Structures are given as C-alpha cells and as structure tokens.
C-alpha positions in Angstrom: 0.0 0.0 0.0 1.4 3.4 -1.0 1.4 6.1 1.7 2.4 9.8 1.5 5.6 10.4 3.5 4.0 13.0 5.7 1.6 10.2 7.0 4.4 7.8 7.9 4.9 7.5 11.7 7.5 6.0 14.0 7.1 2.2 14.2 5.7 1.9 10.6 7.4 -0.6 8.3 8.2 0.6 4.8 9.5 -1.1 1.7 12.4 0.3 -0.3 14.7 -1.4 -2.8 13.1 -4.8 -2.1 14.0 -4.6 1.6 11.8 -3.8 4.6 12.7 -1.1 7.0 11.2 0.0 10.4 10.9 3.7 10.9 12.9 4.5 14.0 12.5 8.3 13.8 10.8 10.8 11.5 11.2 14.5 11.1 9.1 16.7 8.8 10.8 20.1 8.1 9.1 22.9 6.1 11.7 25.6 5.5 10.3 29.0 4.5 9.0 29.1 0.9 10.6 25.8 -0.2 8.9 22.4 -0.3 8.9 20.3 2.8 11.5 17.7 3.6 10.9 14.4 5.4 14.0 12.9 7.1 13.6 9.2 8.1 15.9 7.1 10.3 15.3 3.5 9.2 16.3 0.1 10.6 16.8 -2.7 8.1 14.7 -5.6 9.4 17.0 -8.2 7.8 20.4 -6.9 8.8 19.6 -4.6 11.7 21.6 -1.8 10.1 20.4 1.8 10.5 20.3 4.3 7.6 19.1 7.9 7.2 17.1 8.9 4.1 15.7 12.3 3.0 12.6 12.7 0.8 10.4 15.4 -0.5 7.2 15.7 1.6 5.1 15.2 -1.6 6.7 11.7 -2.3 5.0 8.4 -1.5 6.4 5.2 -0.1 5.2 1.7 0.1 4.1 0.6 3.6 3.7 -2.9 4.9 1.3 -4.4 7.4 2.7 -6.1 10.5 0.7 -8.9 12.2 1.4 -8.8 16.0 1.0 -12.0 18.0 1.4 -13.0 21.6 4.5 -15.3 22.0 6.3 -16.9 24.9 10.1 -16.7 25.4 11.4 -20.2 26.0 15.2 -20.2 26.0 18.5 -19.0 24.5 20.2 -21.1 21.8 23.5 -20.0 20.4 23.2 -16.4 19.1 19.4 -16.5 19.1 16.4 -16.6 21.4 13.7 -19.2 20.9 10.0 -18.2 21.2 6.7 -20.1 20.9 3.7 -18.6 19.1 0.8 -18.8 21.7 -1.8 -19.4 18.9 -0.3 -22.3 17.0 2.5 -23.4 19.3 5.2 -23.2 16.6 8.7 -22.4 17.8 11.0 -19.9 16.1 14.3 -18.1 16.7 15.0 -14.4 16.7 18.6 -13.4 16.3 20.5 -11.5 19.1 21.5 -8.7 16.7 17.9 -8.1 15.8 16.8 -7.9 19.5 19.7 -5.8 20.7 19.4 -5.1 24.4 15.7 -5.8 24.6 16.2 -9.3 26.1 17.4 -7.8 29.4 13.7 -7.0 30.0 12.4 -10.5 29.1 12.3 -13.2 31.7 12.0 -17.0 31.0 8.4 -18.0 30.0 7.3 -14.3 29.7 4.7 -13.4 27.1 5.7 -10.6 24.6 4.3 -9.3 21.3 6.2 -10.4 18.2 5.7 -8.7 14.9 5.3 -10.9 11.8 5.8 -9.7 8.2 4.3 -12.0 5.6 4.1 -14.8 8.1 7.7 -14.5 9.2 8.6 -13.3 12.7 10.9 -10.3 12.4 11.0 -8.5 15.8 9.9 -8.4 19.4 7.9 -5.5 20.9 8.3 -4.9 24.6 5.5 -3.6 26.8 6.0 -0.2 28.5 7.0 -1.8 31.7 7.9 -5.3 33.0 8.0 -7.0 36.4 11.4 -8.7 37.1 12.9 -10.6 40.1 15.8 -9.0 42.0 18.6 -11.6 42.4 21.3 -9.3 43.8 21.1 -6.1 45.8 23.8 -4.1 47.5 23.3 -3.8 51.2 21.5 -0.6 52.4 23.8 1.9 54.0 22.8 2.3 57.6 22.0 5.9 58.6 21.7 7.1 55.0 18.2 8.5 55.2 18.6 11.3 52.6 15.9 11.4 49.9 16.5 9.8 46.5 19.4 7.6 47.7 19.7 4.6 45.3 21.7 1.4 45.1 22.5 -1.0 42.3 20.3 -4.1 42.0 20.6 -6.9 39.5 17.5 -8.6 38.0 17.1 -12.3 37.0 17.7 -11.3 33.4 21.0 -9.6 34.1 19.6 -6.1 33.9 21.1 -3.6 36.4 18.8 -1.0 37.8 19.2 1.8 40.3 16.6 1.2 43.0 15.8 2.7 46.4 17.6 1.5 49.5 14.6 -0.7 50.7 14.8 -3.1 47.7 16.4 -6.4 48.5 17.2 -9.7 46.7 14.0 -11.7 46.3 11.8 -8.7 45.7 9.9 -8.2 42.5 10.2 -4.7 40.9 8.6 -2.9 37.9 11.0 -1.5 35.4 10.3 0.9 32.5 11.5 -0.8 29.3 12.0 2.5 27.4 14.4 4.1 30.0 15.5 1.2 32.2 14.3 3.1 35.3 12.9 1.6 38.5 9.2 2.3 38.7 8.3 0.6 42.0 8.0 -2.6 44.0 5.6 -5.0 42.3 2.5 -6.2 44.0 2.4 -9.3 41.8 
C-alpha cells in the first residue's frame, strides 16, 4: 500500500529497494517558501543496520502491514532466542543482533508481542513496563536517610537497575522498558 511520506509514523514498516525497514525516527521540516522535507531514520529488518534517508514531503512510499501475535520466550540457543507462538505453538528463533538489548527485559516464560511480516517473525515488541525478580542487591547503607538515595540491583535477566535502599534480593520490581528506570515494587 502506498502512503504519502507525511503520513508515515515512528514504528511503521516501509519497503524500499526490495527490503523492509522499520521507521525509527521521522522529522518533517518545512523551511520557508521551499517544499517540505521528510527525514527518516530507518532500521533494516533483515540486517539490523540503520540508515538515514531524505525525501520530499510530496513523495509516497510503500508501507507494509505487521501482524502482531502473543508469543512466549522459551530459552536462548546460540546467538538467538527461541520463542513459541501462543496461537499455533510453533517455535521460532529471533537473532540476538535483531533484538539488541531488549532481552534484558524479558524473563523466561514471559509473554511478549512479536511482529510478523508476511508470516515470518521479524522483531519483538516490549510492553511499556515489565516485572522482574531481583537476584542481587547491594546492602543498604545504615543511617543514610537522605531522599532519593539509590543502590544497584541486578535482576534475574542480568539487567542492572538503580533502585531505592529498601529493595532487597528476592523482591519483584517494575522497570520501565523505554528508559530502564525503576518504577516501583511490584504487588504481583
């Protein structure tokens, strides 16, 4: 489907030169009396490479539809991670270079959304926040009652987070997947 470039948004998938790219960032600039310019930062869904492209705002580009399904993370195998589609129970592997650091937010047997393009899984989409188990926590410093004092804690996935002094090993915490910040102790 062809879409005008001014309608393309962050997260859309576009097709150029027989390759599919995810729009990582988009800027629409309209300088004075000249025509508008659309600057796209794109991630190649096959290789994971990032490129920048500039277009006229009147140009069109072919967009693709992504099917998003609930999948469960099973285990790591070599340089990939094995997931299972919750609808048809098929297992598939997503490469480590495609997932980048996102796996630090995914615990074993956790459900996540996976984007499919033409029936092929291409990337994982994280929720805004996740609940993780704390496996290591530095001891609280006695007498340190100043506000906003934090310490380093390590989650079961290997993610390191700055958390308040009262968080200990064995606690469950909520972490923002966009920033990696501690959001609070989990009630789950």
